[in-house]
C-alpha positions in Angstrom: 179.9 -11.3 141.3 183.6 -12.2 141.5 184.5 -14.3 144.5 187.9 -14.4 146.1 187.8 -18.2 146.3 185.4 -20.4 144.3 185.1 -24.2 144.1 183.0 -25.5 141.2 181.9 -29.2 141.2 185.1 -30.2 143.0 185.7 -33.9 143.2 188.6 -36.1 144.4 188.7 -39.8 144.3 191.4 -42.3 145.4 190.9 -45.3 143.3 187.2 -46.2 143.4 186.6 -44.3 146.6 185.1 -40.8 146.3 186.4 -38.5 149.1 185.1 -35.2 147.8 181.9 -35.3 145.8 180.9 -32.2 143.8 181.7 -29.5 146.3 180.5 -26.0 145.3 181.6 -23.0 147.4 182.0 -19.3 146.9 183.8 -17.0 149.4 183.9 -13.3 149.0 186.8 -11.1 150.3 186.6 -10.6 154.1 184.1 -13.4 154.5 184.9 -16.2 157.0 183.6 -19.7 156.8 184.1 -22.9 158.8 184.5 -26.4 157.5 183.5 -28.9 160.1 182.9 -32.6 160.2 184.0 -35.8 161.9 187.4 -37.6 161.3 187.5 -39.0 157.8 184.9 -36.6 156.3 187.4 -35.1 153.8 188.2 -31.7 155.4 192.0 -32.1 155.0 191.5 -33.4 151.5 189.5 -30.3 150.7 192.2 -28.0 152.0 194.8 -30.0 150.1 192.9 -29.5 146.9 192.5 -25.7 147.5 196.2 -25.2 148.4 197.5 -27.3 145.5 198.9 -30.2 147.5 196.4 -32.5 145.6 195.0 -32.3 142.1 191.2 -32.6 141.7 189.8 -35.6 139.9 187.4 -33.1 138.4 186.0 -29.6 139.0 187.7 -26.2 139.4 189.4 -24.1 142.1 189.5 -20.4 141.3 191.3 -17.7 143.2 190.2 -14.1 142.3 188.7 -15.5 139.1 191.8 -17.4 138.0 191.9 -21.1 137.9 194.5 -22.5 140.3 193.7 -26.3 140.3 196.7 -28.1 139.1 199.1 -25.3 140.0 202.0 -26.0 142.4 201.5 -24.9 146.1 204.3 -22.4 145.8 202.7 -20.8 142.8 199.4 -20.6 144.7 201.2 -19.1 147.7 202.7 -16.4 145.5 199.1 -15.4 144.5 198.3 -14.8 148.2 196.7 -18.1 149.3 198.5 -20.2 151.9 197.6 -23.0 154.3 198.5 -23.0 158.0 197.5 -25.1 160.9 196.3 -24.0 164.3 197.3 -26.2 167.2 195.4 -26.0 170.4 197.3 -26.4 173.7 194.3 -25.7 175.9 191.8 -28.4 176.9 189.4 -27.6 174.1 189.3 -25.4 170.9 186.5 -23.4 172.6 188.7 -22.6 175.6 191.5 -21.6 173.2 189.2 -19.0 171.6 188.0 -17.6 174.9 
């Protein structure tokens, strides 16, 4: 099966500190997933690795079967993957969705 986005043994370290440790993920077209966790868990680092803002220490990021880890963010964007932020102005994220 070909996945739209695939992470294989993705790892990111800053010095001796491992932030992302061996993440494997496969997302098919039209599928939605959520990455949740407390502050400092590595969520932003994971998204920075996927979008090309950071280069993995090891592992692979594939978009439609093509390796994109190590590519510049603008190159990844031209392939159809971009990063955006959602800001909540209501009291809670749940209220914002309702």
